[in-house]
Structure formats: structure tokens, C-alpha cells
C-alpha positions as a Markdown table, in Angstrom:
| # | Residue | x | y | z |
|---|---|---|---|---|
| 1 | Unk | 96.2 | 122.7 | 84.9 |
| 2 | Unk | 97.5 | 124.1 | 81.3 |
| 3 | Unk | 101.3 | 125.3 | 81.6 |
| 4 | Unk | 101.9 | 123.9 | 84.6 |
| 5 | Unk | 104.4 | 121.1 | 85.7 |
| 6 | Unk | 103.4 | 117.7 | 87.8 |
| 7 | Unk | 105.8 | 119.2 | 90.0 |
| 8 | Unk | 104.5 | 122.4 | 90.5 |
| 9 | Unk | 101.7 | 121.0 | 90.8 |
| 10 | Unk | 102.7 | 118.5 | 93.6 |
| 11 | Unk | 104.6 | 121.1 | 95.3 |
| 12 | Unk | 101.2 | 123.8 | 95.6 |
| 13 | Unk | 99.7 | 120.5 | 96.8 |
| 14 | Unk | 101.9 | 119.8 | 99.7 |
| 15 | Unk | 101.8 | 123.2 | 101.0 |
| 16 | Unk | 98.1 | 123.7 | 101.0 |
| 17 | Unk | 96.7 | 123.2 | 104.3 |
| 18 | Unk | 95.8 | 119.9 | 103.3 |
| 19 | Unk | 99.0 | 119.0 | 102.2 |
| 20 | Unk | 100.3 | 120.4 | 105.9 |
| 21 | Unk | 97.8 | 117.6 | 107.7 |
| 22 | Unk | 98.5 | 114.8 | 105.3 |
| 23 | Unk | 102.6 | 116.2 | 106.7 |
| 24 | Unk | 101.7 | 115.5 | 110.4 |
| 25 | Unk | 100.0 | 112.2 | 109.7 |
| 26 | Unk | 103.0 | 111.0 | 108.3 |
| 27 | Unk | 104.4 | 111.8 | 111.1 |
| 28 | Unk | 102.4 | 109.7 | 113.6 |
| 29 | Unk | 102.6 | 106.9 | 111.5 |
| 30 | Unk | 105.8 | 106.9 | 111.8 |
| 31 | Unk | 105.9 | 107.4 | 115.2 |
| 32 | Unk | 103.9 | 104.5 | 115.7 |
| 33 | Unk | 106.2 | 102.8 | 113.3 |
| 34 | Unk | 107.0 | 99.9 | 116.2 |
| 35 | Unk | 103.4 | 99.3 | 116.9 |
| 36 | Unk | 102.5 | 98.5 | 113.3 |
| 37 | Unk | 105.6 | 96.1 | 113.0 |
| 38 | Unk | 104.3 | 94.1 | 116.0 |
| 39 | Unk | 100.5 | 94.1 | 114.7 |
| 40 | Unk | 102.6 | 92.8 | 111.3 |
| 41 | Unk | 104.1 | 90.0 | 112.8 |
| 42 | Unk | 101.4 | 88.8 | 114.8 |
| 43 | Unk | 99.0 | 88.7 | 111.5 |
| 44 | Unk | 101.9 | 86.9 | 110.1 |
| 45 | Unk | 101.6 | 84.1 | 112.7 |
| 46 | Unk | 98.3 | 84.0 | 112.7 |
| 47 | Unk | 97.4 | 84.0 | 108.6 |
| 48 | Unk | 100.7 | 81.6 | 108.2 |
| 49 | Unk | 98.8 | 77.7 | 109.4 |
| 50 | Unk | 95.9 | 78.6 | 107.0 |
| 51 | Unk | 97.8 | 79.4 | 103.9 |
| 52 | Unk | 98.4 | 76.0 | 102.9 |
| 53 | Unk | 94.9 | 75.2 | 102.6 |
| 54 | Unk | 93.9 | 78.6 | 100.4 |
| 55 | Unk | 96.7 | 77.7 | 98.1 |
| 56 | Unk | 94.9 | 74.1 | 97.8 |
| 57 | Unk | 91.6 | 75.8 | 97.7 |
| 58 | Unk | 92.6 | 78.2 | 94.5 |
| 59 | Unk | 94.1 | 75.4 | 92.3 |
| 60 | Unk | 91.0 | 72.8 | 92.5 |
| 61 | Unk | 90.4 | 72.5 | 89.1 |
| 62 | Unk | 87.0 | 74.1 | 89.1 |
| 63 | Unk | 89.0 | 77.4 | 89.5 |
| 64 | Unk | 91.4 | 76.7 | 87.2 |
| 65 | Unk | 90.7 | 77.7 | 83.0 |
| 66 | Unk | 90.6 | 74.5 | 80.9 |
| 67 | Unk | 94.0 | 73.1 | 79.9 |
| 68 | Unk | 95.8 | 74.6 | 82.8 |
| 69 | Unk | 97.9 | 72.7 | 84.9 |
| 70 | Unk | 99.6 | 74.2 | 88.1 |
| 71 | Unk | 103.5 | 73.0 | 88.5 |
| 72 | Unk | 106.2 | 73.3 | 91.2 |
| 73 | Unk | 110.1 | 73.6 | 90.1 |
| 74 | Unk | 111.7 | 74.4 | 93.2 |
| 75 | Unk | 111.4 | 72.7 | 96.7 |
| 76 | Unk | 110.9 | 75.1 | 98.5 |
| 77 | Unk | 108.4 | 77.2 | 96.2 |
| 78 | Unk | 105.0 | 76.2 | 98.1 |
| 79 | Unk | 106.9 | 76.5 | 101.4 |
| 80 | Unk | 108.0 | 80.4 | 99.9 |
| 81 | Unk | 104.4 | 80.8 | 98.5 |
| 82 | Unk | 102.8 | 80.3 | 102.1 |
| 83 | Unk | 105.1 | 83.4 | 103.8 |
| 84 | Unk | 104.4 | 85.4 | 101.0 |
| 85 | Unk | 100.6 | 85.1 | 101.6 |
| 86 | Unk | 101.2 | 85.4 | 105.1 |
| 87 | Unk | 102.8 | 88.6 | 104.6 |
| 88 | Unk | 100.0 | 90.0 | 102.2 |
| 89 | Unk | 97.4 | 89.4 | 105.3 |
| 90 | Unk | 99.5 | 90.7 | 108.1 |
| 91 | Unk | 99.9 | 93.9 | 105.7 |
| 92 | Unk | 96.3 | 94.0 | 104.9 |
| 93 | Unk | 95.6 | 94.3 | 108.7 |
| 94 | Unk | 98.3 | 97.1 | 109.3 |
| 95 | Unk | 96.7 | 99.0 | 106.5 |
| 96 | Unk | 93.1 | 98.4 | 107.7 |
| 97 | Unk | 94.7 | 99.5 | 111.1 |
| 98 | Unk | 96.5 | 102.7 | 110.0 |
| 99 | Unk | 93.6 | 104.0 | 108.0 |
| 100 | Unk | 91.5 | 104.0 | 111.7 |
| 101 | Unk | 94.8 | 105.5 | 112.8 |
| 102 | Unk | 94.8 | 108.4 | 110.4 |
| 103 | Unk | 91.2 | 109.2 | 110.9 |
| 104 | Unk | 91.7 | 109.5 | 114.4 |
| 105 | Unk | 94.8 | 111.6 | 114.1 |
| 106 | Unk | 93.4 | 113.5 | 111.8 |
| 107 | Unk | 90.5 | 114.2 | 113.4 |
| 108 | Unk | 92.2 | 115.6 | 116.0 |
| 109 | Unk | 94.5 | 117.9 | 113.9 |
| 110 | Unk | 94.3 | 121.7 | 114.9 |
| 111 | Unk | 93.7 | 122.8 | 111.5 |
| 112 | Unk | 90.9 | 120.2 | 111.4 |
| 113 | Unk | 89.0 | 121.3 | 114.6 |
| 114 | Unk | 89.1 | 124.5 | 113.7 |
| 115 | Unk | 87.3 | 123.7 | 110.1 |
| 116 | Unk | 85.1 | 121.8 | 112.0 |
| 117 | Unk | 84.0 | 124.7 | 113.7 |
| 118 | Unk | 83.4 | 126.8 | 111.4 |
| 119 | Unk | 81.3 | 124.6 | 109.0 |
| 120 | Unk | 79.5 | 124.0 | 112.6 |
| 121 | Unk | 80.2 | 120.0 | 112.2 |
| 122 | Unk | 78.9 | 117.4 | 114.8 |
| 123 | Unk | 81.4 | 114.5 | 114.3 |
| 124 | Unk | 81.2 | 111.4 | 116.1 |
| 125 | Unk | 83.1 | 110.7 | 119.2 |
| 126 | Unk | 86.6 | 109.3 | 118.6 |
| 127 | Unk | 86.2 | 105.7 | 119.5 |
| 128 | Unk | 83.3 | 105.8 | 116.7 |
| 129 | Unk | 85.3 | 107.7 | 114.5 |
| 130 | Unk | 87.4 | 104.7 | 114.4 |
| 131 | Unk | 84.5 | 102.3 | 114.0 |
| 132 | Unk | 83.2 | 104.2 | 110.8 |
| 133 | Unk | 86.2 | 104.6 | 109.3 |
| 134 | Unk | 86.9 | 100.9 | 109.8 |
| 135 | Unk | 83.6 | 99.9 | 108.2 |
| 136 | Unk | 83.8 | 102.4 | 105.4 |
| 137 | Unk | 86.9 | 100.8 | 104.6 |
| 138 | Unk | 86.5 | 97.1 | 104.7 |
| 139 | Unk | 83.3 | 97.6 | 102.7 |
| 140 | Unk | 84.9 | 99.6 | 100.1 |
| 141 | Unk | 87.6 | 96.4 | 100.1 |
| 142 | Unk | 85.5 | 94.0 | 99.9 |
| 143 | Unk | 83.4 | 95.6 | 97.1 |
| 144 | Unk | 86.9 | 95.7 | 95.7 |
| 145 | Unk | 87.7 | 92.0 | 96.2 |
| 146 | Unk | 84.5 | 91.2 | 94.5 |
| 147 | Unk | 85.3 | 93.2 | 91.5 |
| 148 | Unk | 88.5 | 91.1 | 90.9 |
| 149 | Unk | 87.0 | 87.9 | 92.0 |
| 150 | Unk | 84.0 | 88.1 | 90.2 |
| 151 | Unk | 85.4 | 90.3 | 86.8 |
| 152 | Unk | 89.2 | 90.3 | 86.3 |
| 153 | Unk | 90.0 | 87.3 | 87.5 |
| 154 | Unk | 87.8 | 85.0 | 85.1 |
| 155 | Unk | 88.4 | 87.6 | 82.2 |
| 156 | Unk | 91.9 | 87.7 | 82.3 |
| 157 | Unk | 92.8 | 84.2 | 82.9 |
| 158 | Unk | 90.8 | 83.3 | 80.2 |
| 159 | Unk | 92.5 | 85.5 | 78.3 |
| 160 | Unk | 95.9 | 84.6 | 79.2 |
| 161 | Unk | 95.1 | 80.8 | 78.9 |
| 162 | Unk | 93.7 | 81.5 | 75.2 |
| 163 | Unk | 96.3 | 83.7 | 73.9 |
| 164 | Unk | 99.1 | 81.0 | 75.1 |
| 165 | Unk | 97.0 | 78.1 | 73.9 |
| 166 | Unk | 96.7 | 79.9 | 70.3 |
| 167 | Unk | 100.2 | 80.0 | 69.9 |
| 168 | Unk | 100.9 | 76.4 | 70.2 |
| 169 | Unk | 101.9 | 76.8 | 74.1 |
| 170 | Unk | 101.1 | 74.0 | 76.6 |
| 171 | Unk | 99.4 | 76.0 | 79.7 |
| 172 | Unk | 101.6 | 74.8 | 82.5 |
| 173 | Unk | 101.5 | 77.1 | 85.6 |
| 174 | Unk | 104.0 | 77.8 | 88.1 |
| 175 | Unk | 102.5 | 77.9 | 91.5 |
| 176 | Unk | 103.9 | 80.9 | 92.6 |
| 177 | Unk | 103.2 | 82.8 | 89.3 |
| 178 | Unk | 99.8 | 81.9 | 89.8 |
| 179 | Unk | 98.8 | 82.6 | 93.2 |
| 180 | Unk | 101.2 | 85.8 | 93.2 |
| 181 | Unk | 98.8 | 87.1 | 90.3 |
| 182 | Unk | 95.7 | 86.4 | 92.0 |
| 183 | Unk | 97.1 | 88.0 | 95.4 |
| 184 | Unk | 98.5 | 90.8 | 93.9 |
| 185 | Unk | 94.8 | 91.5 | 91.7 |
| 186 | Unk | 92.7 | 91.3 | 94.6 |
| 187 | Unk | 95.0 | 93.3 | 97.0 |
| 188 | Unk | 95.5 | 96.0 | 93.9 |
| 189 | Unk | 91.4 | 96.3 | 93.4 |
| 190 | Unk | 90.7 | 96.3 | 97.5 |
| 191 | Unk | 93.2 | 99.0 | 97.8 |
| 192 | Unk | 92.2 | 101.0 | 94.3 |
| 193 | Unk | 88.7 | 101.3 | 95.4 |
| 194 | Unk | 89.2 | 103.2 | 98.6 |
| 195 | Unk | 89.3 | 106.2 | 96.2 |
| 196 | Unk | 86.1 | 107.7 | 96.8 |
| 197 | Unk | 86.1 | 107.4 | 100.8 |
| 198 | Unk | 89.4 | 109.7 | 100.9 |
| 199 | Unk | 88.0 | 111.7 | 98.0 |
| 200 | Unk | 85.0 | 112.8 | 99.9 |
| 201 | Unk | 86.5 | 113.2 | 103.1 |
| 202 | Unk | 89.0 | 115.4 | 101.3 |
| 203 | Unk | 86.5 | 117.6 | 99.7 |
| 204 | Unk | 83.6 | 117.5 | 102.7 |
| 205 | Unk | 86.8 | 118.6 | 105.0 |
| 206 | Unk | 87.9 | 121.2 | 102.3 |
| 207 | Unk | 91.4 | 120.3 | 103.0 |
| 208 | Unk | 91.6 | 120.8 | 99.7 |
| 209 | Unk | 89.5 | 123.2 | 97.4 |
| 210 | Unk | 87.7 | 121.3 | 95.1 |
| 211 | Unk | 88.7 | 123.4 | 92.2 |
| 212 | Unk | 92.5 | 122.3 | 93.3 |
| 213 | Unk | 91.3 | 119.3 | 93.2 |
| 214 | Unk | 89.6 | 119.2 | 90.0 |
| 215 | Unk | 92.5 | 121.0 | 88.5 |
| 216 | Unk | 95.1 | 118.6 | 89.4 |
| 217 | Unk | 92.8 | 116.1 | 87.6 |
| 218 | Unk | 95.6 | 114.7 | 85.5 |
| 219 | Unk | 98.5 | 114.1 | 88.2 |
| 220 | Unk | 95.2 | 111.7 | 90.2 |
| 221 | Unk | 94.9 | 109.3 | 86.9 |
| 222 | Unk | 98.2 | 109.5 | 86.7 |
| 223 | Unk | 98.8 | 108.1 | 90.2 |
| 224 | Unk | 96.4 | 105.7 | 89.3 |
| 225 | Unk | 98.0 | 104.3 | 87.0 |
| 226 | Unk | 101.6 | 104.0 | 89.1 |
| 227 | Unk | 99.7 | 102.7 | 91.7 |
| 228 | Unk | 97.8 | 100.1 | 89.7 |
| 229 | Unk | 101.7 | 99.3 | 87.7 |
| 230 | Unk | 103.3 | 98.7 | 91.0 |
| 231 | Unk | 100.0 | 96.9 | 92.9 |
| 232 | Unk | 98.7 | 94.8 | 89.3 |
| 233 | Unk | 100.1 | 92.3 | 87.7 |
| 234 | Unk | 102.8 | 93.1 | 84.8 |
| 235 | Unk | 100.7 | 93.1 | 82.2 |
| 236 | Unk | 99.1 | 96.2 | 80.6 |
| 237 | Unk | 95.4 | 94.5 | 80.3 |
| 238 | Unk | 96.2 | 94.4 | 84.3 |
| 239 | Unk | 97.5 | 97.3 | 84.9 |
| 240 | Unk | 94.3 | 99.2 | 82.8 |
| 241 | Unk | 91.7 | 97.2 | 83.9 |
| 242 | Unk | 92.8 | 98.2 | 88.0 |
| 243 | Unk | 93.2 | 102.0 | 87.4 |
| 244 | Unk | 90.2 | 102.4 | 85.3 |
| 245 | Unk | 87.9 | 101.8 | 88.5 |
| 246 | Unk | 89.9 | 103.9 | 90.7 |
| 247 | Unk | 89.8 | 106.8 | 88.0 |
| 248 | Unk | 86.1 | 105.9 | 88.0 |
| 249 | Unk | 85.4 | 106.4 | 91.4 |
| 250 | Unk | 87.5 | 109.6 | 92.2 |
| 251 | Unk | 85.0 | 111.3 | 89.4 |
| 252 | Unk | 81.9 | 109.6 | 90.8 |
| 253 | Unk | 82.6 | 111.0 | 94.1 |
| 254 | Unk | 83.4 | 114.4 | 92.5 |
| 255 | Unk | 80.1 | 114.5 | 90.7 |
| 256 | Unk | 78.6 | 113.2 | 94.0 |
| 257 | Unk | 79.9 | 116.2 | 95.8 |
| 258 | Unk | 78.8 | 118.1 | 93.3 |
| 259 | Unk | 75.4 | 117.6 | 93.2 |
| 260 | Unk | 75.0 | 117.3 | 97.4 |
| 261 | Unk | 77.1 | 120.2 | 97.7 |
């Protein structure tokens, strides 16, 4: 991509067959917006009654670094945190259904049908496509959650605690900040781990040519850090640890496609 600006690369990708398909999928999601709003409200109402138990589990002394105390500085802080957690879980439910919707709508797009015929592929029926899409997305999200819970959180919490204590500061963490830190990190990892699924679909259906995708590598890497900046906690270490797996999984998907092509 030498000599080509990011704007020119984005425009070139948007004009490609894959970009046009993405635009049609975006329109399909917009038409279903009211159903997604209803789904979000349903997930929120289901999750809210269990949010207090989740908070109690998160602030258990066995899960906190040594010397850390959780404090509440506002009468409504606990309630707002419950609302935030319920809203996050509702958004996750919407995201899962959106992945299935995109897979179903994409399989019915005329350009995709023509490409499937050219490649002489035999795909599952639409219902099976939905099931496979949801299952694949859930498995990757589970790996992302495990990566955040077992890998990122212990490292970051221990690092941040010792860093503050070494400066002679008392480690009293605000309840909403502590729970929000965990929720944001887990969500960012679950979303970031969708990278190999999306990359493989794009490559195998040839919505975007492999050469075009690899030449836009810097744009994709930059997008991974932008995603990490929006979804991860606002410290550089968290941003790096969230964006790095996305980049590595993207590169592994490219390598897998090259080996099995």
C-alpha cells in the first residue's frame, strides 16, 4: 500500500464487490432496527434482576488483589452499575443475533449467490447457516472471554495495584470503575476474537481479493487499535493487550487460508 492514503484505500475497498455487499447488509440491519431495539429491551429486562448477584460475585475478596478495597461514593452508584451491566448484556444479545442476521442476509445476496455458483460450493440451508454462524461466533466469544478473564485481568489488576501502592497511594477502588473496567475488557476481547471468523468468510467467498486484503494490512491493524481504544479501558497497556490478539488472529486467518488454498 506504498504511496496510497488511508482514505483512498477505504474508498477502494468500499467500491469492491465486498464493499457493495457490506453496504447492502448495513441497509438490511437498518430496516430491522426496531426489532433490535425490542431485543435489547428484552435482554435488559432479563439481565437486570441478576446484575446484583453478579456484582457481589465480582467484588468477592478472593477475586481482588491484596490491599484493595471497593468503595461506593454515591447513593445511586450501585443502581447505575446494575443498569450498565444489564444494558451490556442486552447489547451482547443484540450482537449475537446481528451476526446471524448478517450471515443469513449475506447468503441471499445476488452477488454472493453468483460467486457460490462460480465456485461450485454447496452451503447449508439458511436455517443451518444461522446455527453455524451463531455457534461459531459464540465459541470465539468464549475464547475471548477466557483470554480476558484468565490472562488480561490478573495481569492488569496486579500491575495497576502495585503501581499505585509503590507510589504510597491507598488502593480504594470505586465500585462502578472496577466493574466497568472488567466488563469493558471482557466485551472488547469477546468482540476482537471474531476477527478470524470474519477474515475467513471474506477470503473463502472472495468478497475481497486476498491481494487487496493483504495490501490493506496497515488499515486493518490501525482499525484494531481504534476498536481497542473504544472498547478497552483507557490505559495504553489494556489497549495493546486487546488489539494485539485481533491482529494476530487476523494474520493467522491469512496464513491458514494460504496453506489450505
